[in-house]
Legacy VTK file of the C-alpha trace (Angstrom):
# vtk DataFile Version 3.0
C-alpha trace
ASCII
DATASET POLYDATA
POINTS 495 float
122.922 57.564 149.995
123.904 49.144 153.992
120.725 45.394 155.568
119.657 48.196 153.183
120.948 48.443 149.458
123.293 51.263 149.692
124.991 49.693 152.796
126.876 47.395 150.358
130.630 47.614 150.774
131.970 47.752 147.025
135.193 45.357 146.448
136.195 41.942 146.498
133.628 40.859 149.585
130.651 42.432 150.578
127.572 43.155 148.444
127.579 43.861 144.937
125.117 45.993 143.079
123.514 44.418 140.368
121.617 47.752 139.564
118.362 49.039 138.811
116.492 46.412 136.776
112.898 46.794 135.246
109.538 46.055 137.110
111.675 46.149 140.662
109.404 46.794 143.717
109.196 50.557 145.052
110.055 52.101 148.364
109.425 55.635 149.533
112.639 56.673 147.509
111.695 55.057 144.342
112.365 51.787 142.822
114.940 49.423 144.809
118.390 48.287 143.622
119.263 44.614 142.961
121.996 43.297 145.330
123.913 39.836 145.895
126.062 38.978 148.530
129.753 38.206 147.380
132.739 36.648 148.521
136.174 36.905 146.304
134.144 38.250 143.695
131.673 35.321 143.544
127.951 35.340 144.317
127.325 33.350 147.585
123.643 33.964 148.475
120.141 34.783 147.159
119.606 38.051 145.030
117.460 40.824 146.904
116.195 44.225 146.341
116.665 47.116 148.868
116.282 50.816 149.170
118.648 52.822 146.662
119.043 55.849 148.675
119.417 54.697 152.486
122.609 52.638 153.497
121.050 52.205 157.067
117.818 49.689 157.658
116.761 52.402 160.424
116.129 54.961 157.645
114.645 52.703 155.278
114.065 48.951 156.110
112.588 48.071 152.407
113.892 44.267 151.848
112.491 41.687 149.209
114.312 38.575 147.893
114.427 38.943 144.249
112.369 35.411 143.757
109.820 36.210 146.808
106.368 35.950 145.847
104.545 39.157 147.458
100.912 38.824 148.404
98.388 41.050 147.395
97.478 42.160 151.005
101.203 42.933 151.479
101.511 44.957 148.095
98.719 46.876 149.254
100.380 47.743 152.341
103.329 48.675 150.844
101.720 50.975 148.431
99.742 52.753 151.528
102.943 53.073 153.254
104.962 54.695 150.385
102.164 57.226 150.127
102.208 58.052 153.577
105.841 58.969 153.401
105.426 61.342 150.565
105.633 65.148 151.191
102.601 66.892 152.495
102.310 69.469 149.531
103.315 68.938 145.890
105.810 70.935 144.178
102.858 72.986 142.250
101.091 73.551 145.499
104.600 74.845 147.015
105.165 77.101 143.868
101.831 78.598 144.817
102.520 79.077 148.484
105.963 80.743 147.700
104.129 83.351 145.426
101.892 84.088 148.343
104.536 84.103 150.779
106.578 86.687 148.784
103.477 89.139 148.860
103.480 89.238 152.759
105.182 91.983 154.507
108.634 91.320 156.273
107.009 90.835 160.021
104.531 88.228 158.734
107.347 85.841 156.984
108.192 82.919 159.059
109.966 79.637 158.793
109.529 76.695 161.073
112.954 75.463 161.982
111.168 72.119 163.063
109.243 71.493 160.287
111.809 73.166 157.461
108.891 74.881 155.801
107.603 78.371 154.958
104.777 79.267 156.728
101.562 81.424 155.650
100.088 83.387 158.701
97.043 80.689 158.368
99.279 77.813 159.586
101.157 79.668 162.231
98.301 78.327 164.942
99.546 74.601 164.197
103.328 75.537 164.783
102.974 77.370 167.818
105.220 75.006 169.972
107.926 75.134 167.250
110.925 77.456 166.635
110.826 80.341 163.943
113.095 82.320 162.202
111.104 85.486 161.548
111.475 88.442 159.184
112.738 86.420 156.291
114.232 88.639 153.646
114.516 88.297 149.812
118.015 87.712 150.295
117.598 84.754 152.401
114.890 83.326 150.062
117.507 83.356 147.373
119.809 81.331 149.365
117.817 78.496 150.702
120.914 76.214 151.572
121.774 78.760 154.428
118.081 78.993 155.463
117.532 75.149 155.496
118.915 72.650 158.116
121.972 70.466 155.964
120.664 66.406 156.301
124.014 65.094 157.929
123.285 61.595 158.163
126.370 60.245 156.368
124.495 56.716 155.624
121.586 58.817 154.208
122.188 62.094 152.769
125.391 63.529 153.553
124.583 66.818 152.394
127.378 68.676 152.704
127.652 72.275 150.899
130.525 74.073 148.835
132.298 76.713 150.490
132.036 80.216 148.499
135.530 79.789 147.308
134.814 76.546 145.705
131.427 77.345 144.627
132.597 80.611 142.905
135.725 78.975 141.233
133.354 76.244 139.484
130.909 78.905 138.656
133.788 81.059 136.840
135.263 78.056 135.329
131.980 77.089 133.774
131.628 80.438 132.253
135.249 80.677 131.303
134.559 77.574 129.335
131.676 78.910 127.462
128.704 76.889 129.167
125.577 78.604 129.416
123.366 76.007 130.939
124.213 73.636 134.156
122.479 70.492 135.018
123.261 70.590 138.865
122.834 66.977 140.168
122.779 67.195 143.903
124.869 70.607 143.922
122.115 73.053 145.689
124.506 75.805 146.438
126.005 76.185 142.839
122.588 76.220 141.631
121.344 78.880 143.978
124.469 80.831 143.162
123.574 80.867 139.414
119.853 81.652 140.483
120.924 84.700 142.568
122.884 86.425 139.470
120.397 85.611 136.918
118.951 88.910 137.362
121.977 90.390 136.056
122.184 91.752 132.450
125.339 90.314 131.369
124.891 87.043 133.015
123.945 84.228 130.764
123.903 80.950 132.751
120.802 79.092 133.623
120.804 75.882 136.186
118.334 72.941 136.589
118.741 71.066 139.862
118.149 67.363 140.609
118.056 66.722 144.008
116.355 64.341 146.313
115.651 66.961 149.086
112.162 68.065 148.285
112.430 71.091 150.796
113.998 72.772 147.577
110.767 72.720 145.915
109.449 75.317 148.368
111.781 77.851 146.570
112.021 76.786 143.089
109.486 76.383 140.317
109.134 73.293 138.473
111.537 74.451 135.528
114.157 74.891 138.029
114.126 72.089 140.282
113.117 68.620 139.773
112.819 65.909 143.054
115.361 63.244 141.740
117.139 60.176 143.099
120.435 59.872 141.527
120.792 56.508 142.754
118.174 54.911 140.523
117.581 57.636 138.031
114.084 58.269 139.606
112.408 61.323 138.774
109.741 61.792 141.459
107.532 63.833 139.406
106.960 61.472 136.716
107.263 61.887 132.866
106.574 65.289 133.450
109.528 66.089 135.545
111.603 63.866 133.010
110.335 65.951 130.249
111.612 68.858 131.993
115.197 67.841 132.152
114.818 66.398 128.484
113.919 69.982 127.207
116.736 71.512 129.191
119.364 69.279 127.888
117.890 69.726 124.156
118.324 73.524 124.276
120.697 74.889 121.443
120.956 71.453 120.074
122.335 70.216 123.325
125.483 72.616 123.144
126.971 74.601 125.869
125.526 72.466 128.787
127.399 70.577 131.499
126.565 68.194 134.145
127.844 68.902 137.714
127.264 66.799 140.198
128.361 65.999 143.969
127.154 62.823 145.144
126.830 61.647 148.878
130.871 60.215 149.535
129.281 56.983 150.748
127.142 56.363 147.771
127.680 53.208 145.441
129.880 54.441 142.671
128.052 51.724 140.307
124.642 52.924 140.939
125.429 56.789 140.561
127.756 55.829 137.187
124.337 53.928 135.830
122.321 57.232 136.441
124.659 59.759 135.291
125.118 57.269 131.914
121.360 57.358 131.657
121.460 61.309 131.656
124.478 61.606 129.155
122.119 58.973 126.872
119.165 61.494 127.343
121.495 64.075 126.066
122.938 62.328 123.196
119.296 62.111 121.619
119.625 65.836 120.797
119.393 66.508 117.000
123.058 67.856 116.935
125.174 65.483 114.634
128.354 63.847 116.121
126.975 63.402 119.562
126.628 59.809 119.010
130.620 59.789 119.516
130.720 62.007 122.380
130.162 62.296 126.380
128.271 65.223 127.581
130.780 67.374 129.448
130.670 66.558 133.112
132.299 67.623 136.581
132.046 64.782 139.189
133.221 65.868 142.507
133.834 62.830 144.760
137.266 62.116 146.957
140.430 61.194 145.478
140.791 57.665 146.729
137.799 56.806 144.261
139.641 57.497 141.349
140.094 53.863 140.078
136.275 52.981 140.416
135.470 56.265 138.742
137.798 55.583 135.657
136.473 52.010 135.507
132.923 53.103 134.453
134.293 56.389 132.754
137.622 55.824 131.072
137.475 59.164 129.255
137.493 60.760 132.790
140.693 62.348 134.286
141.228 63.746 137.692
142.018 67.536 138.485
144.099 68.524 141.450
141.789 71.242 142.613
140.836 70.681 146.045
137.106 71.183 146.713
135.998 72.424 150.086
132.909 72.321 152.133
131.242 74.588 154.697
130.077 72.156 157.090
132.562 69.300 156.839
135.326 69.261 159.612
137.489 67.420 157.268
136.712 68.499 153.794
137.647 72.311 154.023
141.035 74.470 154.801
141.722 75.818 158.288
142.147 75.014 161.675
139.412 72.658 161.845
140.155 70.886 158.574
142.802 68.963 156.918
145.713 70.712 155.213
144.513 69.230 151.838
141.110 68.464 151.405
140.901 64.787 149.597
137.816 66.004 147.250
138.598 66.505 143.617
136.974 67.052 140.229
136.635 64.391 137.923
135.842 65.344 134.389
135.739 64.318 130.666
137.054 67.718 129.370
140.392 67.985 128.111
142.877 68.665 131.104
144.667 71.476 129.670
141.103 73.219 129.546
141.008 73.351 133.162
142.541 76.270 134.600
143.302 76.429 138.237
144.215 79.568 140.285
147.650 80.268 140.428
147.297 82.534 143.374
146.055 79.400 145.513
149.528 77.343 144.697
148.552 75.819 141.230
150.892 75.798 138.384
150.927 74.463 134.826
152.858 71.483 133.997
154.172 72.088 130.256
154.746 68.156 129.919
151.491 66.978 131.501
149.508 69.666 129.914
147.587 70.372 132.675
147.428 72.437 135.919
148.709 70.587 139.230
149.017 71.634 143.002
152.577 73.163 143.815
153.778 70.098 145.828
153.018 67.782 142.708
156.365 67.455 141.148
156.629 65.774 137.921
158.340 62.359 138.064
160.644 61.653 134.937
160.490 57.813 135.760
156.666 57.810 135.689
156.410 60.272 133.091
153.545 61.971 135.068
152.555 64.276 138.101
151.760 61.474 140.023
150.698 63.020 143.569
146.809 62.467 144.566
146.695 64.303 147.802
148.898 67.667 147.269
152.078 66.481 148.731
154.874 65.798 146.965
155.181 61.562 146.170
158.397 59.842 146.137
159.398 57.297 143.531
159.767 53.449 144.710
162.061 51.578 142.244
160.700 48.193 143.131
157.059 49.201 142.877
157.617 50.887 139.508
155.322 53.818 140.638
155.194 56.628 142.919
153.950 56.272 146.437
153.241 58.447 149.558
155.857 60.074 151.129
155.213 58.401 154.664
155.196 55.050 152.913
158.036 52.368 152.799
158.735 49.434 150.883
158.052 46.113 152.880
159.876 43.321 151.637
157.404 40.849 153.117
154.291 42.591 151.362
156.288 43.229 148.306
154.696 46.841 148.087
154.991 49.968 150.035
153.015 50.895 152.959
153.167 53.047 156.376
155.995 51.714 158.271
153.855 50.268 161.352
151.393 48.510 158.864
150.429 45.067 159.469
151.971 42.718 156.699
149.827 40.689 154.315
152.063 38.237 153.981
154.555 37.122 156.785
156.547 34.383 157.494
154.404 33.104 160.721
151.595 32.457 157.831
147.916 31.858 158.705
146.807 31.639 162.195
144.703 28.861 161.275
146.734 26.575 159.363
150.313 28.164 159.686
150.649 28.184 155.840
152.138 31.359 154.323
150.230 33.275 151.258
147.050 33.956 152.931
145.332 35.443 155.961
143.016 33.767 158.490
139.801 35.167 156.574
140.380 33.304 153.519
142.116 30.100 154.791
140.745 26.921 153.189
140.705 25.211 156.503
138.520 27.512 157.856
136.253 27.274 155.176
136.131 23.459 155.480
135.662 23.525 159.215
132.612 26.117 158.524
131.225 23.585 156.250
132.084 20.845 158.867
130.292 22.906 161.719
127.348 23.667 159.726
126.783 19.915 158.570
127.281 18.889 162.148
124.697 21.776 163.270
122.139 20.115 160.695
122.786 16.661 162.170
122.423 17.373 165.698
119.003 19.181 164.909
117.997 16.258 163.177
118.623 13.988 165.997
117.005 16.603 168.322
113.962 16.618 166.463
113.821 12.682 166.485
114.058 12.853 170.213
111.390 15.347 170.557
108.976 13.484 168.401
109.838 10.004 170.464
109.003 12.196 173.352
105.515 13.393 171.956
104.619 9.839 170.968
105.395 8.249 174.691
103.258 11.276 175.999
100.666 10.719 173.644
100.516 6.699 174.152
100.318 7.561 178.234
97.830 9.996 177.749
95.881 7.347 175.697
96.479 4.445 178.225
95.334 6.835 180.763
92.102 7.652 179.515
91.340 3.563 178.711
91.765 3.139 182.351
89.551 5.831 183.488
86.870 4.753 181.080
87.248 1.045 182.703
86.817 2.650 186.213
83.718 4.725 185.170
82.007 1.309 183.852
83.200 -0.751 187.143
81.549 1.814 189.473
78.352 2.129 187.634
LINES 1 494
493 2 3 4 5 6 7 8 9 10 11 12 13 14 15 16 17 18 19 20 21 22 23 24 25 26 27 28 29 30 31 32 33 34 35 36 37 38 39 40 41 42 43 44 45 46 47 48 49 50 51 52 53 54 55 56 57 58 59 60 61 62 63 64 65 66 67 68 69 70 71 72 73 74 75 76 77 78 79 80 81 82 83 84 85 86 87 88 89 90 91 92 93 94 95 96 97 98 99 100 101 102 103 104 105 106 107 108 109 110 111 112 113 114 115 116 117 118 119 120 121 122 123 124 125 126 127 128 129 130 131 132 133 134 135 136 137 138 139 140 141 142 143 144 145 146 147 148 149 150 151 152 153 154 155 156 157 158 159 160 161 162 163 164 165 166 167 168 169 170 171 172 173 174 175 176 177 178 179 180 181 182 183 184 185 186 187 188 189 190 191 192 193 194 195 196 197 198 199 200 201 202 203 204 205 206 207 208 209 210 211 212 213 214 215 216 217 218 219 220 221 222 223 224 225 226 227 228 229 230 231 232 233 234 235 236 237 238 239 240 241 242 243 244 245 246 247 248 249 250 251 252 253 254 255 256 257 258 259 260 261 262 263 264 265 266 267 268 269 270 271 272 273 274 275 276 277 278 279 280 281 282 283 284 285 286 287 288 289 290 291 292 293 294 295 296 297 298 299 300 301 302 303 304 305 306 307 308 309 310 311 312 313 314 315 316 317 318 319 320 321 322 323 324 325 326 327 328 329 330 331 332 333 334 335 336 337 338 339 340 341 342 343 344 345 346 347 348 349 350 351 352 353 354 355 356 357 358 359 360 361 362 363 364 365 366 367 368 369 370 371 372 373 374 375 376 377 378 379 380 381 382 383 384 385 386 387 388 389 390 391 392 393 394 395 396 397 398 399 400 401 402 403 404 405 406 407 408 409 410 411 412 413 414 415 416 417 418 419 420 421 422 423 424 425 426 427 428 429 430 431 432 433 434 435 436 437 438 439 440 441 442 443 444 445 446 447 448 449 450 451 452 453 454 455 456 457 458 459 460 461 462 463 464 465 466 467 468 469 470 471 472 473 474 475 476 477 478 479 480 481 482 483 484 485 486 487 488 489 490 491 492 493 494
């Protein structure tokens, strides 16, 4: 959803998410997350709070040290700032506005593209200088994701929308698996597809959309949409919205419900996993016996290169080969302008053999793995698995004892497979700083010592500079005192 919380890079160095904590300060996006800078997996600086949703300080510049004492005046100013950045209308007001909008004849139905708002006739005058979409039909109102401009800030919203092909596949799969309720977490297009079919007599699936984009409150009732931040499990509507979600999960004793989530790919996996576990815990509280040993059925849609991170938090999940496409993303869709293979996959805790992938799109069933795989994903007898992650046929490296991408070759310097023109991690030349082998310049112990020495020298120079400044000030004061005394004596002599 980076300076700010979600800007943190996950890994051995960068920022580590310590997660949402009780009593955390709030920004317009809800409670902030607690972070700490790390180096080689170790904490090295003070902990701090930052925005959970925005990765760029330009979008939300909230920052506070964990041990910082905030004055009453600053707290009051922060509360006022948070209030001023809330939507103009409440969800309930938007529901009433939508009812009035539906009563209007087609020529009086306008949508302001600049304000991204449905307009009633009395509000036209305030938007005279803005561009409109006129004659809004009922079909357009049922597809708000096509009427609203996607929020494409990669560091904040990254609002990419499923193609009709992927969306229809997901809905068909959900129906075939017997689910009747879908908790749509950040999947507005799937939600609207379900809503658009709700009037059909033989259609029995319902959906509740949880999304941080409050614009959807203009089109859905409070039982159909909750304003929600998936990075800190925050319901902007408070306890009332939380109760709506709880009741939705509790229906039929928690049976026949599945969570489908499509988070921003730049989002922190730790924060997302924490929120999803809380939604699962809410589902477990149903009266159905046996839920304590189960996880709520889930489809987590994310790029395949996050597989290790997702499995770290959800070991019961497995990755399907189905390639999810997006309408408004140049790289994550098929066709001339996209990649030959989309890197986005479905991670699920359902039994893989239950997930039937379309044969007409090139997927086949592997009898050994007991799951559907892409046509290029050939079974490796040495790994005893269909090992490809990106849709291409991978090859087995005897030295690495695993399958690798077809474009990779084994490097004796690195002792692993990599691209042929890669930069070796370990070379005979050794480190650029000390010349020793086994590490790179960035992790050189000599560099760390020289930095420590440099910092010590800098402190010593500053102390010396301060002493010099103090001596100069003292001399100036003495000269001023002597000059003043002489001036007084001269006045006395004259009188």
